[in-house]
C-alpha positions as CSV (number, residue, x, y, z in Angstrom):
1,X,165.9,116.1,140.6
2,X,162.3,116.6,139.4
3,X,161.9,120.3,140.5
4,X,162.1,121.8,137.0
5,X,159.4,119.3,135.7
6,X,157.2,120.3,138.7
7,X,157.7,124.0,138.0
8,X,156.8,123.5,134.3
9,X,153.6,121.5,135.2
10,X,152.4,124.0,137.8
11,X,153.0,127.0,135.5
12,X,151.3,125.1,132.6
13,X,148.3,124.6,134.9
14,X,148.1,128.4,135.5
15,X,149.9,128.8,138.8
16,X,152.4,131.4,139.6
17,X,155.6,129.7,140.9
18,X,158.6,131.3,142.6
19,X,161.7,129.2,143.2
20,X,163.1,129.6,146.6
21,X,165.8,127.9,148.7
22,X,165.2,129.1,152.2
23,X,162.0,127.8,153.9
24,X,160.9,125.7,151.0
25,X,161.7,125.0,147.3
26,X,158.6,126.5,145.7
27,X,156.1,129.2,146.6
28,X,153.0,128.5,144.5
29,X,150.1,131.0,144.1
30,X,146.8,130.0,142.6
31,X,146.0,132.9,140.3
32,X,142.2,132.9,140.6
33,X,142.1,132.9,144.5
34,X,145.5,134.3,145.5
35,X,146.0,131.2,147.7
36,X,149.6,130.5,148.4
37,X,151.1,127.0,149.0
38,X,154.6,126.3,150.2
39,X,156.1,123.2,148.5
40,X,159.3,121.3,149.4
41,X,160.4,119.0,146.6
42,X,162.1,115.8,147.6
43,X,163.7,113.1,145.5
44,X,161.7,109.9,146.0
45,X,164.8,107.8,145.2
46,X,166.7,109.2,148.2
47,X,164.8,107.2,150.8
48,X,162.7,109.0,153.4
49,X,162.4,112.7,152.6
50,X,164.2,114.8,155.3
51,X,163.6,118.3,156.3
52,X,166.3,120.6,157.3
53,X,166.4,121.8,161.0
54,X,165.0,125.2,159.9
55,X,162.2,123.5,158.0
56,X,161.4,121.3,161.0
57,X,161.2,124.3,163.2
58,X,159.0,126.1,160.7
59,X,156.5,123.2,160.6
60,X,156.5,123.0,164.4
61,X,155.7,126.7,164.5
62,X,152.7,126.2,162.2
63,X,154.1,126.9,158.7
64,X,152.0,124.9,156.2
65,X,154.9,123.3,154.3
66,X,153.8,120.5,151.9
67,X,156.3,117.8,150.9
68,X,156.0,116.5,147.3
69,X,158.0,114.0,145.4
70,X,156.4,114.1,141.9
71,X,154.8,116.6,139.5
72,X,151.4,114.9,140.2
73,X,151.8,115.3,143.9
74,X,152.8,119.0,143.5
75,X,149.8,119.7,141.3
76,X,147.4,118.1,143.8
77,X,149.0,119.9,146.7
78,X,148.8,123.3,144.9
79,X,145.1,122.7,144.0
80,X,144.3,121.8,147.6
81,X,146.3,124.6,149.1
82,X,147.7,124.8,152.5
83,X,146.6,122.1,154.9
């Protein structure tokens, strides 16, 4: 899994990162703005990324969950913030 690599890259870029296993894998905060982004890390080699039933409900209810499959995608998503 590439989650540790993603965490290291985001922290190295100055983001606060909290590892979580409920709604999403990572809660990322941009230090300068306080903007929070929810990231779900999926393995690109496992085929189509699948959300859990709880995650699907959260997205349907408006939670801005971003799915990423690489460190580069994670950094881009964190810089852009929630949708």
